[in-house]
C-alpha positions as CSV (number, residue, x, y, z in Angstrom):
1,M,97.2,74.3,102.6
2,R,99.7,75.9,104.9
3,K,99.3,79.6,105.4
4,V,102.4,81.5,104.5
5,I,101.4,85.1,105.3
6,D,99.2,87.2,107.6
7,I,96.9,89.7,105.8
8,P,97.5,93.3,106.9
9,E,94.5,94.8,108.6
10,E,94.8,98.0,106.6
11,L,94.4,96.1,103.3
12,A,91.4,94.3,104.6
13,A,89.8,97.6,105.7
14,S,90.4,99.3,102.3
15,Q,89.0,96.3,100.5
16,E,85.9,96.4,102.7
17,K,85.5,100.1,102.1
18,F,86.0,100.2,98.4
19,N,84.9,96.7,97.2
20,K,82.4,95.5,99.8
21,E,81.5,91.9,99.3
22,A,84.0,91.3,96.5
23,G,86.7,92.8,98.7
24,R,85.8,90.6,101.7
25,A,85.9,87.5,99.4
26,F,89.3,88.6,98.0
27,I,90.8,89.0,101.5
28,A,89.4,85.7,102.7
29,A,91.0,83.9,99.7
30,L,94.4,85.7,99.9
31,P,96.2,83.3,102.3
32,D,95.4,80.2,100.3
33,L,96.0,82.1,97.0
34,T,99.4,83.3,98.1
35,A,100.4,79.8,99.3
36,A,99.2,78.3,96.0
37,F,101.4,80.6,93.9
38,V,104.4,80.2,96.2
39,R,104.2,76.5,95.5
40,R,103.3,76.8,91.8
41,W,106.2,79.2,91.0
42,D,108.6,77.5,93.4
43,L,109.1,80.6,95.6
44,R,110.3,81.2,99.1
45,V,108.7,84.0,101.2
46,T,111.5,86.2,102.5
47,G,109.8,89.1,104.3
48,A,106.6,90.6,105.6
49,P,104.0,91.5,103.1
50,M,103.5,95.1,101.9
51,H,100.4,96.6,100.5
52,G,98.8,99.7,98.9
53,V,95.1,100.4,98.8
54,S,94.2,97.4,96.7
55,A,97.2,95.0,96.3
56,L,99.2,92.6,98.5
57,V,102.9,92.5,97.7
58,V,105.0,89.7,99.1
59,P,108.8,89.6,99.0
60,V,110.0,86.3,97.7
61,D,113.0,84.6,96.2
62,R,112.8,82.4,93.1
63,A,114.3,78.9,93.1
64,D,117.6,80.2,91.7
65,G,117.8,82.8,94.4
66,T,116.6,85.8,92.3
67,P,114.7,88.3,94.5
68,A,111.2,89.1,93.3
69,V,107.8,90.1,94.6
70,L,104.5,88.3,94.3
71,K,101.6,90.8,93.7
72,L,98.0,89.8,94.3
73,Q,95.1,92.1,93.6
74,L,91.4,92.1,92.9
75,R,91.0,92.2,89.2
76,D,89.1,95.2,87.8
77,E,89.1,97.5,84.8
78,E,92.2,99.4,86.0
79,S,94.4,96.5,87.1
80,E,93.8,94.0,84.3
81,G,95.8,96.1,81.9
82,E,98.9,96.2,84.2
83,P,100.6,93.0,83.0
84,V,99.9,93.9,79.4
85,A,101.6,97.3,79.8
86,L,104.5,95.8,81.8
87,R,105.1,93.1,79.2
88,L,105.2,95.8,76.4
89,W,107.6,98.0,78.3
90,D,109.7,94.9,79.1
91,G,111.6,96.5,82.0
92,D,112.5,99.6,80.0
93,G,111.5,102.5,82.3
94,A,109.2,100.2,84.4
95,V,109.4,97.2,86.7
96,R,110.0,93.9,84.8
97,L,107.2,91.3,84.7
98,L,108.5,87.8,85.5
99,G,105.3,85.9,85.5
100,H,101.5,86.3,85.2
101,D,98.4,84.3,85.9
102,E,95.6,85.3,83.6
103,A,92.8,83.8,85.7
104,T,93.6,85.7,88.9
105,G,95.7,88.6,87.7
106,T,98.5,87.5,90.1
107,M,101.9,88.7,89.0
108,L,105.5,87.9,89.7
109,L,107.6,91.1,89.4
110,E,111.3,91.9,89.8
111,R,112.1,93.3,93.2
112,L,113.0,96.9,93.3
113,D,114.4,98.8,96.3
114,A,111.4,99.9,98.3
115,T,113.6,101.8,100.7
116,R,114.7,104.1,97.8
117,M,111.4,105.6,96.8
118,L,111.2,108.9,94.8
119,A,108.9,110.2,97.5
120,H,111.8,110.2,99.9
121,H,113.8,112.5,97.7
122,P,113.6,116.0,99.2
123,D,113.8,118.0,96.0
124,V,110.3,118.2,94.7
125,H,111.3,119.9,91.4
126,E,113.8,117.1,90.7
127,N,111.1,114.6,91.4
128,V,108.8,116.2,88.9
129,L,111.5,116.1,86.3
130,V,112.2,112.4,87.0
131,I,108.5,111.6,86.5
132,A,108.4,113.7,83.3
133,R,111.4,111.9,81.9
134,L,109.9,108.5,82.8
135,L,106.5,109.4,81.2
136,A,108.2,110.6,78.0
137,H,109.9,107.2,77.8
138,L,106.9,105.1,78.6
139,H,104.7,107.1,76.2
140,A,106.9,106.1,73.3
141,T,105.0,102.8,73.3
142,D,101.9,102.3,71.2
143,A,98.9,101.2,73.2
144,P,97.8,97.7,72.2
145,A,94.4,96.8,70.8
146,G,92.0,96.0,73.6
147,M,93.5,98.5,76.1
148,R,90.9,100.7,77.8
149,R,90.7,103.9,75.9
150,L,90.7,107.6,77.0
151,G,88.3,108.4,74.2
152,D,85.6,106.1,75.8
153,M,86.4,107.6,79.3
154,A,86.1,111.2,78.0
155,E,82.7,110.4,76.3
156,A,81.4,108.9,79.5
157,M,82.7,111.8,81.6
158,L,81.0,114.4,79.4
159,E,77.7,112.5,79.5
160,R,77.9,112.3,83.3
161,T,78.7,116.0,83.7
162,A,75.1,117.1,83.0
163,W,74.0,114.9,85.9
164,A,76.7,116.1,88.2
165,L,76.7,119.9,87.8
166,P,73.3,120.5,89.5
167,R,74.6,118.5,92.5
168,I,77.5,120.8,93.1
169,P,76.1,123.5,95.4
170,D,78.9,126.0,95.3
171,P,78.6,128.1,92.1
172,A,82.3,128.8,91.8
173,A,83.1,125.1,92.0
174,R,80.3,124.3,89.6
175,R,81.7,126.8,87.0
176,I,85.2,125.3,87.2
177,V,83.9,121.8,86.7
178,A,81.8,123.0,83.7
179,D,84.9,124.7,82.3
180,C,86.9,121.5,82.7
181,A,84.2,119.7,80.7
182,A,84.2,122.3,78.0
183,A,88.0,121.9,77.6
184,V,87.6,118.2,77.3
185,R,84.9,118.6,74.7
186,E,87.3,120.5,72.6
187,V,89.9,117.7,72.4
188,A,87.7,114.6,72.9
189,G,87.7,113.8,69.1
190,E,91.5,113.2,69.3
191,P,92.1,111.2,72.5
192,G,95.5,109.8,71.5
193,D,97.0,106.4,71.2
194,R,100.0,106.3,73.6
195,L,100.3,103.8,76.4
196,L,99.7,105.8,79.5
197,H,100.6,104.9,83.1
198,W,97.7,107.0,84.7
199,D,99.1,107.0,88.2
200,L,102.8,108.0,88.1
201,H,103.3,109.9,91.4
202,D,106.5,109.8,93.5
203,E,105.4,106.8,95.6
204,N,105.1,104.8,92.3
205,V,108.7,105.3,91.4
206,L,111.4,103.1,92.9
207,A,115.2,102.8,92.5
208,A,116.9,99.6,91.3
209,D,120.5,98.5,90.7
210,R,119.9,98.4,87.0
211,A,118.3,101.8,86.7
212,P,118.2,105.0,88.7
213,W,114.3,105.1,88.7
214,L,111.6,102.7,87.5
215,A,107.8,103.1,87.4
216,I,105.6,100.6,89.2
217,D,101.8,100.0,89.5
218,P,100.5,101.3,86.2
219,K,96.7,101.5,85.6
220,P,97.3,101.8,81.9
221,L,95.1,103.1,79.1
222,A,95.4,104.3,75.6
223,G,95.4,108.1,75.2
224,D,97.0,111.5,75.1
225,P,100.1,112.0,77.3
226,G,98.5,115.2,78.8
227,F,96.2,112.9,80.8
228,D,99.2,111.6,82.7
229,L,100.4,114.9,84.2
230,W,97.9,115.3,87.0
231,P,99.5,113.0,89.7
232,A,102.7,115.1,89.7
233,L,100.7,118.3,90.0
234,D,98.7,117.0,92.9
235,N,101.5,115.0,94.7
236,R,102.9,117.0,97.6
237,F,100.5,119.7,96.6
238,D,101.8,123.3,96.5
239,A,99.5,125.8,94.8
240,D,102.3,128.2,94.0
241,D,104.2,125.4,92.3
242,V,101.5,124.1,90.0
243,V,102.4,126.3,87.0
244,W,106.1,125.5,87.3
245,R,105.4,121.8,87.4
246,F,103.1,122.0,84.4
247,D,105.5,124.0,82.4
248,A,108.4,121.8,83.3
249,M,106.6,118.6,82.4
250,T,105.2,119.8,79.1
251,D,108.7,121.0,78.2
252,V,110.5,117.8,79.0
253,M,107.7,115.7,77.4
254,G,107.5,117.9,74.3
255,L,103.7,118.4,74.6
256,D,101.5,121.0,73.1
257,R,100.6,123.2,76.1
258,E,96.9,123.8,75.2
259,R,96.2,120.1,74.6
260,A,98.0,119.1,77.7
261,R,96.0,121.7,79.7
262,A,92.8,120.4,78.3
263,W,93.5,116.8,79.1
264,T,94.7,117.8,82.6
265,Y,91.3,119.4,83.0
266,G,89.9,116.1,81.9
267,R,91.7,114.4,84.8
268,L,90.3,117.0,87.2
269,L,86.9,116.4,85.8
270,Q,87.2,112.7,86.4
271,N,88.2,113.3,90.0
272,C,85.4,115.8,90.6
273,L,82.8,113.4,89.1
274,W,83.9,110.7,91.5
275,E,83.5,113.0,94.4
276,V,80.0,114.0,93.4
277,E,79.0,110.4,92.7
278,D,80.2,109.5,96.2
279,G,78.2,112.4,97.8
280,R,81.3,114.4,98.8
281,P,82.1,118.0,98.1
282,V,84.6,118.7,95.3
283,E,88.1,119.1,96.9
284,D,89.5,122.6,97.1
285,R,92.9,121.2,96.0
286,Q,91.4,120.0,92.7
287,L,89.7,123.3,92.1
288,E,92.9,125.2,92.8
289,I,94.9,123.2,90.3
290,A,92.3,124.2,87.7
291,R,92.5,127.8,88.7
292,R,96.2,127.9,88.5
293,L,96.3,126.4,85.0
294,R,93.9,128.9,83.5
295,P,95.5,130.5,80.3
296,R,97.4,133.6,81.1
297,A,96.0,136.9,79.9
298,G,97.8,138.8,77.2
């Protein structure tokens, strides 16, 4: 089969790093897989491929001239829910799904304007408000049956915390991680049922002719909206801005502050556990977000 693209070296390197043998097999199959879907969906490649950490995105035109992108990625627990969520949102606040292959996870998506990314907007506060408004809109959708669930993730995190804490050598960091786990334990019995994006930072928001801003690349799950705040707190990190961002987002989204704080601590716990499991120290930035969100005295 004729090769229609070259695979970016950075994508091959990230697949090697994170997915080892499965990543190498995915990269090896990509040229033929891309060519197969170009032919199957009657597409024409119109530009150089783009990529993130895990997916290849190829600009294409459909047979009728409609611009689109072909997205190919290694299926995993996070990515397999993406077409389900996009189908439910149906272009309302998020990129529109035009086609999906169940067996490979390959998707055909409407083409947004990659040159107009929210990350390019200089006003960080406005960016946070854009993300909050998008999240409020996306969370209006009930999560479907079968979607991975925050309740299951919280239970697994709490079980793993007992193993992780003795492996954090710094006592201050260990105390913060323990406090995060305690906060999650308080809300774990009510994990929520909204359809969450999980990864809505300013590089996952693009402009389009039909809408000022649209979300892309969800890693969806069913849960409490407070679990979706962390990316906007961490993105373009500024310790002095954490509380403003948290207050602004909870206000725009109409969230209970204490529940939102607890589930944001849950996201910090998730990140810290990953660091410990990979043998890395807990990042100072993560710890500082937790410190800044501590309840105010008085």
